[in-house]
Chimera marker file (.cmm) of the C-alpha trace (Angstrom):
<marker_set name="trace">
<marker id="1" x="18.181" y="17.071" z="22.481" r="1" g="1" b="0" radius="0.5"/>
<marker id="2" x="16.333" y="15.143" z="19.744" r="1" g="1" b="0" radius="0.5"/>
<marker id="3" x="17.605" y="14.937" z="16.190" r="1" g="1" b="0" radius="0.5"/>
<marker id="4" x="15.234" y="14.354" z="13.300" r="1" g="1" b="0" radius="0.5"/>
<marker id="5" x="16.505" y="12.887" z="10.043" r="1" g="1" b="0" radius="0.5"/>
<marker id="6" x="14.302" y="14.059" z="7.147" r="1" g="1" b="0" radius="0.5"/>
<marker id="7" x="16.469" y="12.524" z="4.406" r="1" g="1" b="0" radius="0.5"/>
<marker id="8" x="15.379" y="8.960" z="5.163" r="1" g="1" b="0" radius="0.5"/>
<marker id="9" x="11.704" y="9.571" z="4.498" r="1" g="1" b="0" radius="0.5"/>
<marker id="10" x="12.484" y="10.611" z="0.914" r="1" g="1" b="0" radius="0.5"/>
<marker id="11" x="14.443" y="7.410" z="0.227" r="1" g="1" b="0" radius="0.5"/>
<marker id="12" x="11.899" y="4.950" z="1.624" r="1" g="1" b="0" radius="0.5"/>
<marker id="13" x="9.254" y="5.326" z="-1.126" r="1" g="1" b="0" radius="0.5"/>
<marker id="14" x="11.862" y="4.738" z="-3.839" r="1" g="1" b="0" radius="0.5"/>
<marker id="15" x="12.932" y="1.515" z="-2.131" r="1" g="1" b="0" radius="0.5"/>
<marker id="16" x="9.318" y="0.567" z="-1.617" r="1" g="1" b="0" radius="0.5"/>
<marker id="17" x="8.533" y="0.971" z="-5.321" r="1" g="1" b="0" radius="0.5"/>
<marker id="18" x="11.681" y="-0.898" z="-6.337" r="1" g="1" b="0" radius="0.5"/>
<marker id="19" x="10.728" y="-3.753" z="-4.015" r="1" g="1" b="0" radius="0.5"/>
<marker id="20" x="7.184" y="-3.786" z="-5.319" r="1" g="1" b="0" radius="0.5"/>
<marker id="21" x="8.381" y="-3.803" z="-8.923" r="1" g="1" b="0" radius="0.5"/>
<marker id="22" x="10.748" y="-6.650" z="-8.096" r="1" g="1" b="0" radius="0.5"/>
<marker id="23" x="7.912" y="-8.681" z="-6.567" r="1" g="1" b="0" radius="0.5"/>
<marker id="24" x="5.694" y="-8.057" z="-9.599" r="1" g="1" b="0" radius="0.5"/>
<marker id="25" x="8.505" y="-9.117" z="-11.937" r="1" g="1" b="0" radius="0.5"/>
<marker id="26" x="9.104" y="-12.284" z="-9.905" r="1" g="1" b="0" radius="0.5"/>
<marker id="27" x="5.417" y="-13.217" z="-9.904" r="1" g="1" b="0" radius="0.5"/>
<marker id="28" x="5.113" y="-12.548" z="-13.634" r="1" g="1" b="0" radius="0.5"/>
<marker id="29" x="8.188" y="-14.634" z="-14.423" r="1" g="1" b="0" radius="0.5"/>
<marker id="30" x="6.864" y="-17.557" z="-12.360" r="1" g="1" b="0" radius="0.5"/>
<marker id="31" x="3.463" y="-17.294" z="-14.056" r="1" g="1" b="0" radius="0.5"/>
<marker id="32" x="5.021" y="-17.190" z="-17.535" r="1" g="1" b="0" radius="0.5"/>
<marker id="33" x="7.236" y="-20.206" z="-16.787" r="1" g="1" b="0" radius="0.5"/>
<marker id="34" x="4.244" y="-22.152" z="-15.464" r="1" g="1" b="0" radius="0.5"/>
<marker id="35" x="2.213" y="-21.251" z="-18.542" r="1" g="1" b="0" radius="0.5"/>
<marker id="36" x="4.994" y="-22.255" z="-20.958" r="1" g="1" b="0" radius="0.5"/>
<marker id="37" x="5.597" y="-25.538" z="-19.145" r="1" g="1" b="0" radius="0.5"/>
<marker id="38" x="1.909" y="-26.376" z="-19.151" r="1" g="1" b="0" radius="0.5"/>
<marker id="39" x="1.663" y="-25.593" z="-22.871" r="1" g="1" b="0" radius="0.5"/>
<marker id="40" x="4.757" y="-27.646" z="-23.755" r="1" g="1" b="0" radius="0.5"/>
<marker id="41" x="3.615" y="-30.671" z="-21.765" r="1" g="1" b="0" radius="0.5"/>
<marker id="42" x="0.101" y="-30.415" z="-23.183" r="1" g="1" b="0" radius="0.5"/>
<marker id="43" x="1.493" y="-30.658" z="-26.709" r="1" g="1" b="0" radius="0.5"/>
<marker id="44" x="3.059" y="-34.050" z="-25.950" r="1" g="1" b="0" radius="0.5"/>
<marker id="45" x="1.215" y="-37.226" z="-26.812" r="1" g="1" b="0" radius="0.5"/>
<marker id="46" x="0.124" y="-39.643" z="-24.101" r="1" g="1" b="0" radius="0.5"/>
<marker id="47" x="2.935" y="-41.969" z="-25.187" r="1" g="1" b="0" radius="0.5"/>
<marker id="48" x="5.540" y="-39.198" z="-24.858" r="1" g="1" b="0" radius="0.5"/>
<marker id="49" x="4.216" y="-38.256" z="-21.439" r="1" g="1" b="0" radius="0.5"/>
<marker id="50" x="4.395" y="-41.892" z="-20.390" r="1" g="1" b="0" radius="0.5"/>
<marker id="51" x="8.018" y="-42.052" z="-21.569" r="1" g="1" b="0" radius="0.5"/>
<marker id="52" x="8.954" y="-39.291" z="-19.120" r="1" g="1" b="0" radius="0.5"/>
<marker id="53" x="6.897" y="-40.804" z="-16.314" r="1" g="1" b="0" radius="0.5"/>
<marker id="54" x="3.886" y="-38.478" z="-16.472" r="1" g="1" b="0" radius="0.5"/>
<marker id="55" x="0.224" y="-38.633" z="-17.343" r="1" g="1" b="0" radius="0.5"/>
<marker id="56" x="-2.151" y="-35.828" z="-18.357" r="1" g="1" b="0" radius="0.5"/>
<marker id="57" x="-3.244" y="-35.403" z="-14.756" r="1" g="1" b="0" radius="0.5"/>
<marker id="58" x="0.328" y="-34.596" z="-13.699" r="1" g="1" b="0" radius="0.5"/>
<marker id="59" x="0.749" y="-31.593" z="-16.006" r="1" g="1" b="0" radius="0.5"/>
<marker id="60" x="-0.708" y="-28.981" z="-13.643" r="1" g="1" b="0" radius="0.5"/>
<marker id="61" x="1.268" y="-30.332" z="-10.692" r="1" g="1" b="0" radius="0.5"/>
<marker id="62" x="4.548" y="-30.329" z="-12.619" r="1" g="1" b="0" radius="0.5"/>
<marker id="63" x="3.951" y="-26.836" z="-14.028" r="1" g="1" b="0" radius="0.5"/>
<marker id="64" x="3.189" y="-25.404" z="-10.580" r="1" g="1" b="0" radius="0.5"/>
<marker id="65" x="6.144" y="-27.074" z="-8.899" r="1" g="1" b="0" radius="0.5"/>
<marker id="66" x="8.788" y="-25.318" z="-11.031" r="1" g="1" b="0" radius="0.5"/>
<link id1="1" id2="2" r="1" g="1" b="0" radius="0.2"/>
<link id1="2" id2="3" r="1" g="1" b="0" radius="0.2"/>
<link id1="3" id2="4" r="1" g="1" b="0" radius="0.2"/>
<link id1="4" id2="5" r="1" g="1" b="0" radius="0.2"/>
<link id1="5" id2="6" r="1" g="1" b="0" radius="0.2"/>
<link id1="6" id2="7" r="1" g="1" b="0" radius="0.2"/>
<link id1="7" id2="8" r="1" g="1" b="0" radius="0.2"/>
<link id1="8" id2="9" r="1" g="1" b="0" radius="0.2"/>
<link id1="9" id2="10" r="1" g="1" b="0" radius="0.2"/>
<link id1="10" id2="11" r="1" g="1" b="0" radius="0.2"/>
<link id1="11" id2="12" r="1" g="1" b="0" radius="0.2"/>
<link id1="12" id2="13" r="1" g="1" b="0" radius="0.2"/>
<link id1="13" id2="14" r="1" g="1" b="0" radius="0.2"/>
<link id1="14" id2="15" r="1" g="1" b="0" radius="0.2"/>
<link id1="15" id2="16" r="1" g="1" b="0" radius="0.2"/>
<link id1="16" id2="17" r="1" g="1" b="0" radius="0.2"/>
<link id1="17" id2="18" r="1" g="1" b="0" radius="0.2"/>
<link id1="18" id2="19" r="1" g="1" b="0" radius="0.2"/>
<link id1="19" id2="20" r="1" g="1" b="0" radius="0.2"/>
<link id1="20" id2="21" r="1" g="1" b="0" radius="0.2"/>
<link id1="21" id2="22" r="1" g="1" b="0" radius="0.2"/>
<link id1="22" id2="23" r="1" g="1" b="0" radius="0.2"/>
<link id1="23" id2="24" r="1" g="1" b="0" radius="0.2"/>
<link id1="24" id2="25" r="1" g="1" b="0" radius="0.2"/>
<link id1="25" id2="26" r="1" g="1" b="0" radius="0.2"/>
<link id1="26" id2="27" r="1" g="1" b="0" radius="0.2"/>
<link id1="27" id2="28" r="1" g="1" b="0" radius="0.2"/>
<link id1="28" id2="29" r="1" g="1" b="0" radius="0.2"/>
<link id1="29" id2="30" r="1" g="1" b="0" radius="0.2"/>
<link id1="30" id2="31" r="1" g="1" b="0" radius="0.2"/>
<link id1="31" id2="32" r="1" g="1" b="0" radius="0.2"/>
<link id1="32" id2="33" r="1" g="1" b="0" radius="0.2"/>
<link id1="33" id2="34" r="1" g="1" b="0" radius="0.2"/>
<link id1="34" id2="35" r="1" g="1" b="0" radius="0.2"/>
<link id1="35" id2="36" r="1" g="1" b="0" radius="0.2"/>
<link id1="36" id2="37" r="1" g="1" b="0" radius="0.2"/>
<link id1="37" id2="38" r="1" g="1" b="0" radius="0.2"/>
<link id1="38" id2="39" r="1" g="1" b="0" radius="0.2"/>
<link id1="39" id2="40" r="1" g="1" b="0" radius="0.2"/>
<link id1="40" id2="41" r="1" g="1" b="0" radius="0.2"/>
<link id1="41" id2="42" r="1" g="1" b="0" radius="0.2"/>
<link id1="42" id2="43" r="1" g="1" b="0" radius="0.2"/>
<link id1="43" id2="44" r="1" g="1" b="0" radius="0.2"/>
<link id1="44" id2="45" r="1" g="1" b="0" radius="0.2"/>
<link id1="45" id2="46" r="1" g="1" b="0" radius="0.2"/>
<link id1="46" id2="47" r="1" g="1" b="0" radius="0.2"/>
<link id1="47" id2="48" r="1" g="1" b="0" radius="0.2"/>
<link id1="48" id2="49" r="1" g="1" b="0" radius="0.2"/>
<link id1="49" id2="50" r="1" g="1" b="0" radius="0.2"/>
<link id1="50" id2="51" r="1" g="1" b="0" radius="0.2"/>
<link id1="51" id2="52" r="1" g="1" b="0" radius="0.2"/>
<link id1="52" id2="53" r="1" g="1" b="0" radius="0.2"/>
<link id1="53" id2="54" r="1" g="1" b="0" radius="0.2"/>
<link id1="54" id2="55" r="1" g="1" b="0" radius="0.2"/>
<link id1="55" id2="56" r="1" g="1" b="0" radius="0.2"/>
<link id1="56" id2="57" r="1" g="1" b="0" radius="0.2"/>
<link id1="57" id2="58" r="1" g="1" b="0" radius="0.2"/>
<link id1="58" id2="59" r="1" g="1" b="0" radius="0.2"/>
<link id1="59" id2="60" r="1" g="1" b="0" radius="0.2"/>
<link id1="60" id2="61" r="1" g="1" b="0" radius="0.2"/>
<link id1="61" id2="62" r="1" g="1" b="0" radius="0.2"/>
<link id1="62" id2="63" r="1" g="1" b="0" radius="0.2"/>
<link id1="63" id2="64" r="1" g="1" b="0" radius="0.2"/>
<link id1="64" id2="65" r="1" g="1" b="0" radius="0.2"/>
<link id1="65" id2="66" r="1" g="1" b="0" radius="0.2"/>
</marker_set>
């Protein structure tokens, strides 16, 4: 005899939306961190960037690697 469990189908969409919201929050947080890092490094002078071992061309790479 087969048994069908109808309760699971009602729970799956809630978990799906929670997972989707979590992914969106993670992507947004990463984007905001990248944006803030890029802005902070862009405000530094060339001399200050040189002091920390960077040049203007490194800003995008550093911001994306966080």
